[in-house]
Backbone bond lengths (Angstrom), bond angles and torsions (degrees), N, CA, C in turn:
res aa  C-N    CA-C-N  psi(-1)  N-CA   C-N-CA  omega(-1)  CA-C   N-CA-C  phi
1 M - - - 1.448 - - 1.629 104.01 -
2 R 1.245 120.20 133.51 1.433 125.31 178.15 1.510 110.65 -92.29
3 E 1.374 113.82 131.73 1.489 117.13 -176.04 1.550 107.89 -86.79
4 E 1.341 120.54 135.34 1.325 126.67 175.19 1.444 113.85 -77.56
5 I 1.288 117.22 132.58 1.520 123.42 178.39 1.499 110.24 -92.64
6 S 1.300 119.56 121.28 1.475 120.02 178.84 1.425 108.70 -85.97
7 D 1.331 117.46 160.19 1.449 126.61 176.87 1.508 112.61 -57.46
8 Q 1.317 113.27 -30.73 1.491 118.21 -179.99 1.530 110.26 -65.52
9 K 1.248 117.52 -40.12 1.489 118.45 -179.09 1.547 110.48 -74.52
10 I 1.303 117.49 -33.71 1.499 119.49 176.73 1.515 112.53 -66.77
11 F 1.289 119.02 -40.54 1.438 123.89 -174.89 1.541 113.44 -102.34
12 Q 1.302 116.06 33.20 1.443 119.28 179.18 1.515 115.57 -62.07
13 H 1.386 118.98 -38.34 1.432 126.33 -174.47 1.508 108.18 -94.64
14 K 1.358 118.78 106.62 1.441 123.29 -178.70 1.581 106.03 -100.51
15 I 1.277 115.57 135.08 1.435 120.62 175.45 1.547 111.33 -86.87
16 Q 1.267 117.47 132.85 1.435 121.13 173.74 1.534 108.62 -90.18
17 I 1.315 113.96 118.42 1.546 119.64 -178.99 1.499 106.42 -105.54
18 N 1.309 115.75 130.64 1.400 124.41 174.15 1.537 108.43 -99.38
19 R 1.346 117.38 129.80 1.414 122.36 -177.85 1.559 114.41 -56.07
20 E 1.324 113.02 -31.48 1.485 120.60 179.34 1.517 111.85 -63.47
21 D 1.393 116.40 -23.92 1.441 121.53 -177.98 1.562 114.52 -87.53
22 L 1.305 114.77 -2.53 1.484 122.02 179.66 1.474 115.57 -90.12
23 R 1.301 118.63 148.79 1.504 122.74 169.13 1.534 103.35 -101.30
24 I 1.409 107.36 119.00 1.524 114.75 -178.44 1.594 106.24 -88.30
25 L 1.368 112.64 130.53 1.482 118.06 178.70 1.527 110.19 -88.20
26 K 1.341 116.40 148.95 1.362 117.16 174.91 1.529 112.25 -120.19
27 C 1.288 118.99 169.07 1.476 124.43 -178.12 1.577 107.73 -60.09
28 S 1.360 111.52 146.06 1.440 117.05 -177.28 1.524 112.70 -82.58
29 N 1.312 117.53 -9.80 1.449 121.67 179.89 1.543 107.87 -78.06
30 P 1.294 117.39 124.29 1.495 120.57 -178.71 1.468 114.51 -60.77
31 D 1.338 113.07 -26.92 1.528 112.60 178.67 1.481 116.05 -85.70
32 C 1.253 118.30 -0.58 1.480 126.65 -177.35 1.497 109.89 -118.22
33 I 1.361 117.55 133.96 1.437 119.94 -179.22 1.563 110.41 -117.21
34 S 1.292 117.78 20.35 1.376 122.62 -178.67 1.511 113.59 -70.72
35 T 1.348 114.91 145.39 1.459 121.71 176.73 1.579 107.74 -116.20
36 M 1.291 119.21 12.27 1.458 121.93 -177.92 1.542 110.61 -105.37
37 F 1.323 115.52 129.77 1.469 119.75 179.91 1.514 111.60 -131.09
38 T 1.277 114.54 161.19 1.547 121.32 174.16 1.473 107.11 -130.69
39 Q 1.307 113.79 154.22 1.492 125.11 -176.27 1.576 106.89 -87.13
40 I 1.307 113.09 134.66 1.391 123.39 171.11 1.544 108.21 -130.64
41 F 1.335 116.97 168.60 1.394 119.10 175.61 1.539 114.11 -124.61
42 E 1.341 114.86 136.87 1.370 119.89 171.74 1.534 106.72 -98.52
43 L 1.330 118.28 138.94 1.440 120.57 -175.06 1.488 110.60 -105.53
44 G 1.374 115.81 137.07 1.430 120.68 177.33 1.539 107.78 -131.33
45 V 1.322 117.79 160.52 1.478 120.63 -179.61 1.589 104.71 -117.96
46 L 1.301 117.09 117.35 1.411 125.39 175.94 1.527 109.67 -76.39
47 S 1.338 117.28 122.94 1.464 123.04 -174.62 1.619 111.25 -59.33
48 A 1.234 121.58 141.00 1.410 127.51 172.46 1.586 111.61 -57.21
49 L 1.338 114.42 -28.90 1.510 118.88 178.55 1.506 112.69 -68.89
50 I 1.300 120.87 -26.18 1.391 123.82 -176.33 1.601 114.36 -107.16
51 N 1.314 112.98 -19.65 1.461 122.34 -179.84 1.559 109.59 -76.32
52 P 1.324 116.17 125.55 1.479 119.70 -179.69 1.559 113.11 -54.44
53 T 1.300 115.85 -29.97 1.468 120.08 -177.55 1.494 111.04 -74.39
54 G 1.310 120.57 -18.39 1.413 126.47 -175.44 1.511 115.54 79.56
55 Q 1.316 116.07 10.08 1.498 118.94 179.72 1.576 108.71 -126.70
56 E 1.311 112.55 151.65 1.447 116.26 178.73 1.472 109.35 -63.79
57 Q 1.362 118.25 145.86 1.361 120.54 -176.88 1.630 110.55 -138.24
58 L 1.295 113.33 135.40 1.466 121.29 179.35 1.558 110.24 -78.47
59 V 1.351 120.34 122.08 1.386 124.83 -177.96 1.470 107.90 -117.66
60 Q 1.417 114.01 132.45 1.503 120.91 173.86 1.517 106.88 -89.81
61 L 1.374 113.53 140.44 1.440 121.11 176.03 1.487 105.61 -124.88
62 P 1.363 119.50 105.76 1.424 124.13 -177.80 1.507 113.05 -67.62
63 K 1.319 116.96 138.04 1.435 124.72 -178.26 1.462 107.74 -139.57
64 M 1.332 118.04 153.93 1.481 123.71 -178.30 1.543 107.89 -118.77
65 I 1.335 116.17 131.22 1.444 120.99 -178.17 1.579 106.28 -129.87
66 C 1.340 113.59 152.05 1.394 123.57 179.01 1.598 110.59 -66.09
67 I 1.317 117.77 129.48 1.432 116.93 178.03 1.472 114.54 -74.18
68 N 1.332 119.63 -10.78 1.431 121.88 175.88 1.538 113.66 -87.57
69 C 1.348 116.03 -44.76 1.519 116.05 -174.21 1.502 113.74 -128.25
70 G 1.391 120.45 -7.78 1.445 122.50 174.42 1.527 109.97 91.02
71 S 1.316 121.85 5.40 1.496 120.25 -178.47 1.484 108.77 -86.32
72 M 1.308 119.32 165.74 1.432 126.98 -178.56 1.552 105.16 -85.18
73 P 1.462 112.40 154.77 1.487 113.83 178.90 1.549 109.03 -75.62
74 D 1.292 111.28 151.05 1.534 121.36 179.61 1.496 108.35 -90.65
75 L 1.374 116.85 107.75 1.440 120.26 -176.29 1.548 112.27 -75.47
76 K 1.306 118.16 -15.86 1.471 121.60 177.52 1.479 112.97 -84.06
77 E 1.346 114.96 -33.85 1.545 117.62 178.65 1.430 114.31 -72.71
78 Q 1.328 117.23 125.50 1.446 122.51 178.73 1.425 111.31 -115.97
79 K 1.411 113.77 144.80 1.473 119.49 179.44 1.555 110.07 -157.06
80 N 1.252 122.43 154.35 1.401 126.44 169.43 1.426 111.77 -101.82
81 V 1.342 116.07 123.24 1.431 121.66 175.64 1.514 109.75 -124.81
82 K 1.268 120.67 128.05 1.448 123.88 -179.66 1.541 109.40 -99.21
83 G 1.248 118.87 128.12 1.495 121.80 176.90 1.525 114.46 68.28
84 G 1.359 117.46 19.65 1.494 119.06 176.01 1.569 111.29 74.15
85 N 1.262 121.03 15.02 1.474 121.23 178.23 1.460 110.29 -75.10
86 T 1.413 115.67 138.78 1.401 118.93 -173.00 1.535 113.56 -119.19
87 K 1.306 115.88 18.14 1.386 120.26 177.65 1.518 114.97 -65.68
88 K 1.342 121.31 146.87 1.402 124.64 -173.34 1.516 111.09 -60.09
89 G 1.293 122.95 -30.46 1.375 128.17 -177.73 1.556 112.83 -64.39
90 N 1.363 116.36 -18.48 1.431 119.35 -176.22 1.556 114.10 -97.79
91 I 1.365 117.32 3.52 1.363 118.02 -176.77 1.500 111.46 -85.46
92 N 1.281 117.44 131.42 1.420 127.19 -179.70 1.447 109.03 -106.76
93 N 1.343 119.14 106.36 1.477 123.87 -172.82 1.578 111.81 -85.19
94 S 1.295 117.56 -8.54 1.509 119.62 178.75 1.474 109.16 -71.31
95 T 1.378 116.30 146.13 1.438 118.94 175.35 1.480 113.27 -87.08
96 Q 1.299 112.13 142.86 1.463 116.11 -176.64 1.496 108.37 -121.33
97 T 1.323 120.20 148.17 1.409 123.25 177.52 1.558 108.39 -118.57
98 H 1.335 115.65 139.33 1.422 121.07 176.69 1.464 112.01 -125.79
């Protein structure tokens, strides 16, 4: 008989993440300095020819957009923001490597 594994056993080890250790992303629009984003979905249709079920299937592709201007986050731009403040004086334009 196979023992069922509960979610509680799988996720016993929780990682404590400190905000100071995170790299906060900013909007890719040079006229916008927002660091706040919301999730949207792009919709695609998987062809019946490549879907194992043999039927077309709707697929959701999650995307993040700026709540201020609608642009995507810039994954190359790095900055440190404490407490989610988005004032221009807090932007660090130097590149950091981790």
